N, C-alpha and C positions, 0 to 999 in steps of 0.2 A: 625376445632375442632375435626373432626373425625380422621384426621391424627395424631393429638397430642394424642388423646385418645388411638389410636392403638399403638403409640410409648411407652406410659406409661405402657400399658398392656404388651408389649414385654419386657420392662425393668423389670417389676415385675416377669415375667416368668423365667428370668435368675437365680434368687435366689431360685427357687424351692418352698419349703414350706414357706419361709419367703417372703410374698407377699408385697414387698416394692421396689420401683425403684432402680435398681443397681447403677445408676449414683448418686443418692442422698446418698446412703449408702457409696460409695467411697468418695464422697465429704466430708461427715461427718467424715470419718476416717482420711482424709488428712488435714482437716482444723485445724489450730492452731491459736487461738486468745488469745493474752496476756490479763492480767487483765486490763491494761491501755487501750488497744484497745476496750475491752468489755465496759468499762465505756464510752469511746468516742461514740461508736455505740449507746449505751443506751441514751446518751444525744441527739444525732442527731434524734433518733426516737421520743423522748419526744418533742423536738422542733417542728418537723414536725406535730406531733399530735396536739399540741397547735395551730399551724398556721392553722390547718384545723378544729378547733373548737372541738377537742376531748380532753377528760380529761385523761391524762396518769395515770395509776395505776398499781401496781404489779399484776401479774397473780395470780390466786388462788393457783396454784402449788407453786409459790415462797412464797406466804403468808404462806402456810402450812409448807414449809421447814423452814422458819424463826421462826414460832411458835414452831415447833418441836425442833429446835436447841436452841432456847432461848439464854440464856447466858452460853452456853457450855464452859467449861473450861478444860484445859488439866491438868492432874495430873500425876506426875512422881514419881517413887519410887527411893529414894536416896539409893545408896549402899555404 
């Protein structure tokens, strides 16, 4: 655990003032997940949660986003 903690601190130091592990930042920058893949991963997570007696529900962040977006529509100006 001490070695892992030291490694994480070292990774955080690489980015200077942005105290976040460099490896995770790079992974996030390089990761590309299609909409279809995202749905599949979400389904797998929900199944695993149900199998372990947990109730899957949207995060508060996602609920807030959905509430804020509501039934947003696009409006275009015809020329």
